N, C-alpha and C positions, 0 to 999 in steps of 0.2 A: 236488535237491528244493527246490521253492519253498515259502516260508511266506507264507500269504495271509490278509489281513483283508478282510471284506465290510462295506460301509457302505451302508445304504439304510433309509429310514424306513418302508418297507413290508415287513412280516414275510414276506409271500408271495414277494416277490422274493428275499429272503435264502434262504428255503427252496429256491426253484427253482435258484438259483446253487449252493447246497450240493449239491443232488442231481446237477446236471450235473458238477460237479468230482469228486465221489466216484465217479460212474459211469465217467467218461471219463478222469480224471486222478487215479487213486488214489494215485499217488506224490507228489502235492502235498498239503500239510497246511494245513487251514483252522484258523488259530490263534484267530480271534475273529470274531464277527458282532455288529455294533452298529447302532443305528438313528439315530445323530446324529453330526455332526462333532465335537461336544464329547467324546462317549464315545470316538470314534476317537483323538483326541489324547491322552486319558488312557491308552489301551491302548498307544499308541506309546512312551510313557515307560518302560514296564516289559516290553515284548515285542519280541523281535527278529523283524523282518519283511523280506520281499523285495518283496511286491506288495500294493497296496491297490486294491480294485475298489470304486468309489464312484458313487452316483447324483448327478445334477446338482442337482435341486430338492429341498432339505431345509430344515427350519426352522432358524432362528438363523444357521447358516453353510452356504452351498451348496457343492456339490462342487468348483466352480472355485476358491473361496477356500480350501477344504481342500487342494486340490492345491498351491496356491501355498505354503501353510504347511508341508506335508510336504516339498516340494522344497527349501525353505529350511533346515529343521532336520534333515531326513534325506535328503540328496541321493542316497543309494544305493538308495532305495526307488523302484520303478516304480509309477506310478499309471495305472489304466485308468478312464476316465470313461464311465459309462452314462447315456443320456438318451433320453427319449421325444420330445424336441424336435429336429426336423430344421432347426436354425437355424445359419447359418454363423457368426454372432457367438459363439454358445456354443462351437462347434468351435474358432474362432480363439483365444478367451480361454483355453480349456482347454489347447491346445497351447502357447500363449505362456507359460502358468504352469508348463509342464514335464511335462504329461501324456504318457505313452508312446503312448497311442492313445485314440480316441474312438469308442464303438460306440452305435448306435441300438437302442432297445428297440422291439419284442421282437427280440433278436438270436439268431441260430442258435448252437447250442452249438459248432459247428465254428469260428465266428469267434472266440469266447472262447478256445478251446483253441489256435488258431493264434497269437493274440497272446501267450498265456502261453508257448508254445514259443519265440517270438521273444525274449521277455524272458529265458528260460532260456539261450538261445544267447548273448545279449548279456552276461549275467552271467558265463557261462563264459569268454568272450573277455576280459572285464575282469579276471577272476581270473587267467587265463593271463598277461595282460600285467603284472599286479601281481607275479605270481610271477617272471616273467622280469626285471622291473625290480629286485626285491629280490635276485635271484640275481646280476644285473649289478653292483649296488652292492657286494655281498659280494666279488665277484671283483675289483672296482676296489680295495677295501681290501686284499685279499690281494696284488695286483700292486704297490701302492705301499708295502707294508710296514706299513700301519696296523693290520693284523690278521694273525694267524698261522693257518696251516692246521690244522684240527682233527686231533687224534691218531687219529681213526677211520680216516684215510687211511693210517696206518702199516702197515696190513695189505696195502696194494697193493705189489706187488714193483716196479712201474715206473709212473710218471706221465709223460704226454707233453704238450708244449705246441706248438701251431702258431700262428704269427703271420703274418698276411697284410697286405701294404700294396698300395695301388693308386693311380694318379694320379687316379682318380675312383671314389669309394666307391659300390658298388651293394649296399646292405644286403640286399635280398630274395634276390639270387642267392647271396651268401655264406652267408646263413642256410640257404638250401635245400641248399647244398653241405654245411653242417654237419649238417643233418638226415639227409641221405643217407649220411653216414659210418656211421650206425647199422647199415646193411645190408652193410657191407664187413668181412668176416672177423671178425664179432662185436665190432667196435669199440664201446666204451661211452663215452658222452659225459658229462662232468662239468659242462660249462657253457661259455658263450661271452659275450663282451662287446666292445663297441666302446670302445677305450681309447686316448687320445692319437692319434686318427685311424687306429688299427690294429685289425684284426679278430683278437681273441685267442680261441683255442679250447683247452680243457683236455680231454684224453682219457685213458683208462687202458686197461691192456693187455687183449688183445694188440694192438699196433700195429706194422706193418711200414713202415719209412721208404719203401721202394720202392713199396709199395702206395699210400701217401699221395701220393707223387710222381705216379704214374700217374693217380690219381683227380684230382689237382689239374690236371695238364696237360690231362686230358680236359675240364675245365671252362673252360679258358682261352678256347676259341672262344666259349663263351656269355658270358664276361666281355667279350671284345672286341666282341661284337655290341651291347653296352650302353655302348660308348664307353670301356671300360677298356683302355688300351694297355700300361701298365707294371705288371705284377702280380708280386709277389715273395712267397715264403713261406720263413720260417725255422722250423726244426723242432728241438726238443730233447727228450731223454729223461732222466729223473732219478729218484732215489729220494726217499722222503718225509723231510722234516725241517720244522720249523715255518715257516721262511721260504723254502722251496724254490720257491714260485711267483714270489716277487719276484725271486729270483736268476735263475731261468729266463727270466723276461720281460726282464730287463736283457741277458742273453746273446742272446736272440732279436732284441732291438731293435738290438744292435750288428751282428748279421748282416744285418738289413734295411738299416741305414745303410751297411754295407760294399757290399751289392749296388747300392744307389742311387748310391753314390760312383763305382763302377766301371761304372754303367749296365748292370747285369745284370738280366735278367728270367728267374728260375729258382727252383728250390727247393734250399736247402742246409741241411745239419744241422751239428752241432758238429764232426764228424769232417772233413767236406769243407772247412768254414770254417777249421779249424786248419791243414789242409794248405796251403790257399791263403795264409794269413797267413805261414807259415814260409818261403815262397819269397821274401818280401821281406827276410828276414834277410841275404840275400846282397848287398844293395846299401846304399849310403850316400847320403843325399840331397845331401851336399856334392859328389858327383860331377856333379850336375845343377843345383843351385842353391847356390852357395857364397857365404856372406856376405863372405868375404875377397876373392873374385874380383870380386864386384859392387862392393864398396867401392873397389877399385883403379880400376875403369873409371869410376866416378862422380867420383872425385877427379881423375882424369886428363882429365875432360871428353871422353872418347872415345865420343861418342854413337853412331856407326855400329857400333862394336865391342860396345857393351852390347846393342844390338838383335840383333846377330848372335849374341851369346852366349846370350841368352834364347831366341831362335827355335830355335837348334840344340839346346841342352841340354834345354829343356822339351819339345820335340817328341820327343826321345829318351826322356824319362821317360814321356811319354804312350803311346809305342809299345814299351814294354818286353817285352810278350808275356805278362805275368802281372799279376795284380790286386794293388792296393795297399791297405794298411790306412789308412783316413783318420785314425784316432787317432794312430798313430805318425807318419804323414806330416805332419800338422798340427803336432804337437809339435816335430818336427825343423825344419820350416820357420820356425816362430816363433822357435826358437833362432837361426837364421841371420839373421832379420830384426832380432832384438834386437842381434846383433853389428853389423850394418850401421849401425843407428841410434846405437849407442854410439860407433862410430868417427866418424860424421858430427857428433855432438854435441861430441865432443872437439875437432873442427875448427871449432866454432861454426856449424855448418850445421843448418838446421831439420830436425827429424824428428818424426813423430807416430805412435808405436807404438800408442796406444789405438785409433786409427781402423782400422788394418789388422786388429787383433785382433777388433774388433766385426764387421768384414766377414767374417772367417774363420768366425765362429760361424754365419753364414748360408749358408756354402758347402755345397752338396749333392752336387756331382759333381767328379771330377778335372778335367774340362774347365774348369769354372768356376774352380777353384783356380788352374790354370795361367794363365788369362786375367787373374785378379786379380793374380797375381805380375808379369805383364808390365806391367799398368797401374800397379802400385805402384812398380816400378823406374823406369818412365818419369816418374812424378810426383816421385820423389826426384831424378831427373836435372834436371827442370825447376827444382826448388828450388836445385840446385847451379849452375844455369846463370848465368853472369855475363858472357858475351861480348856484344859490341855487335851482331854480325851475327845474322840470324834463326836460331833453333835448328833442329836436325835435323827435328823433328816438323812445323815449318812448311814447310820445304823438301820433306819427304816428302809433305805434303798437297798442295802445289802440283803436284808431279810426278804425283801420283795424278789430280788434276783434269785436267791436260794430256793424260794417257793415256786417260782414261775419260769425258771431257766429253760424248761422244755417247750415253752410257748414262744410265739413270735413277739418277744418283748423288745421294746425300743427305749432309748433314752427319754423320748417324749412321754411315753407311758409311765415310766418310773417317776419322772419329774412331776407329772400330774398327781401322783399318789402322795407326794410330800409338799405339794403347792409351791413349787419353785419353777423358775425359768429354766428350760433345758440347758442353755448356755452356762448359767451360773452353777447348776448342779454338776455339770461336766467338769468345770474348773475346781469346784470344791471336792469332788470325788477323787480327782487326781491328787489334790493336796493331802487328803487324809488317808488314802489307800496306796499312793505311789503308783497307781495304775489307772489307765483310762477306763471309761465305762465298758467299752467293747473288749478290752484286754481282760478285765475282771470277769465279765460275762463268759468269755471263752474259757477262762481258767476253771470256773465253776462247772461248765458243760463238759470239759475234758476230764475233770475229776470224776464226774458221774459216769462218763463213758468208760473210764478205766475199770470201774466196778462192774459195769455191764459186760465188758469184754471177757470177764472171767467165765461167763456163760458161753461155752464154745458152740452151742447150738444157734446162737444169734449171729447173723451176718453183720458185716461192718456197715452196710447201707441202712440196715434196720436200726442199729444203735445210733447212727448219725441222725435219723429222724426222731428217735426217742429222746435225744438230748437237745433237740431244738434246731439242728442244722437242716437247711433246706436242700443242700447239695452235698453228696457223699465225698466228692473230690475235694471240695473246700474243707470239709471236716477232716479229711486225711492230712491236708496241708497244715491246718491249725494244730492238729494232734502232734505231727512231727516237729513243728516249730517249738512247741512247749515241752514235749517229752524226748525230743531228739531221736525218735524212733516212730515208724509207721504203726497204725492200729493193728494191722495183720501181724507184724513182727512182734508187737507187744503181746498179742493173743497167744503167739507161739511160745513165748517165754514162760507162760503160766502153766 
């Protein structure tokens, strides 16, 4: 129901508007009728209103100035401006000052009613959004423990929480999914909120986990069509106690992180999660990454064996055939790293534990963790390296270039094969070969091109492509820079 005030210095207009509203919109309430802007402002101080319908031309203060004043002091009130002047400047000023609409006199009653219905719809949407916002803020406080769940929920035998994560959040689809749950086996919704980039839903009984899974999997296609490829849902059921939502959220978040770590896209509940975690109890991380073994290889400067050890053992860990708990795995690996660095420090060798721990915090998947371990072990090896000849990673890089020069290889690709940062490899490559990575690569390619140029049936552009250059003109430029002669001229000398 809208509460309305009419403002017009003509009594007949006020009576006419009153008649229209009472006849066609009896559910709306006319709170006041005044004949000046000054009176209107006095009424606004003591009366709660939703709408003001005002004339443009009035004494002392016109309707446009009144609109500006109302929107400044009472922004929630909608203003409809009536005018007998079909003047664009009046319309522009009224709308600029915040008027909801501008109607010309004499206006048909249908036009006034339509505008009021639009205002009513707008107010309903605003109220719904405000309610949803307040509900969301309440849920956030319940999830982070700033507030406890009201005891009125103690009558519920079971409460349920579903937490959804996605690589790309699509709020409208998730909210629609949440709304449609109302029609599934009498599921009742308590609320939903986006919290820490997760979509959290609170439901109460009856909820069947299998029904939830089927409903969620049904929606996956719709999610995927909106660019969402990695969707995960964690589901937990629990009884009421004041901080039950906070504890359930922590549990669901751990399940989400577990799925993300193992690159799973599915729905899991506490029962299936516990079962998967228990399988890891049968293994020890030291069987795959032993601080004692890594230290022995580092101190012995056996670079080929340390790479072999990491490749073999970490690949076995990756292909165990069951899923790993990131919390336990990270804790055990950090213990092994701490052992390695303690041993190296005792031998006065540099080690930097804080750096690796900071990187561990950012790790999302098992794949990333294993790659980090390989890079870490290689960086420690570099710190321990004190031989005069070029280290293994430089020899390995050169070998890779010589085997793959005809491909579109980059410094990044080569760095990945030796588990080093590209910037570091670049500086070390220059140090040990006296050439930059691109200079060395070009030298290898030109050497191969010279051999191919001996075959006079091959064209220069063909040879350019065969040795890895994408552009024949650039190939000729590089060839001439290195050999002081163009490819064609070189071919003629043979």
